[in-house]
N, C-alpha and C positions, 0 to 999 in steps of 0.2 A: 471435585471429589475424584481422587484417583484410587485405583486398586493397588495392592502391594507391589505390582510391577511398574507402577507409574502410568498406567493406561487410564485415560479420562473416562469415568463412568457417568458423570453428570456434570453439567455446567449451566449456570444461570447468570445472566448479566443483570445487574441492578444499576439504575442511574441515580445520580445525585448532582445537583447544581450547586456550585460554590463560587463565591466571589472573593477575591483577594484584593487587599489594598496594596498599593505600589510598594510600601515599606514593610509589608509583612514577610517574615521568614518562616512562619508556621501558622497553621490554622486548625482549629478543632471543629469537628462536625459529628453530630450524633444522630443516629437514626435507628429505630427498632425494626427488625426484620426477622423472618422465620424461614429457615431452609430445612427441607426434609432430606435426609441422607439415606440413599437406597442401599441398606445393608441386609443381607439375608439372615444374619445372626448377630446379636449384640456382642458376642465374644470376639467377633472378627474386627470390631471397630478399631482397635489399636494398630492393626496392620495397614490401615488406609490413611490417606493424607487429604487434608482440606487445604487448597491453595487459594490465596486471596491476593488480588492485585488490581492494577488499573488497566483497562483496555482502551488504548488510544488509537485514533485514526492516523493515517500517514502524515497529515498536516500538523497534528499535535506532536507527534514524534519528532518531526523536522524542527519545529519551534523549540522543543525541549533540548534537542541536540545542539542547536545553534546558540542557546542561551544558558548552557550549563556553566556552573561556577564550581571550581574545585573546592572541596571541603577537606581540611586536613584530617588524617586518620587519628582516632583517639589514642592517647598514650596507653600502651598496654601495661605499663608499670613493671615490665620485666627487666 
């Protein structure tokens, strides 16, 4: 959760274990969770951002970088 200037106000790491088959190019995972967002007033919510992503350790980043496969950009139709 960031404030309007992009400063992190709150961060919580959630873990999830997933297994992929060798030939999978996508995987779906569902989990219910609840996150409390620390806002002083409800009216200020639209000025804040919720960021979501993966937090990888250095060995995971190295593996991903070494095994990246280029994906063509989608046709914009322009």
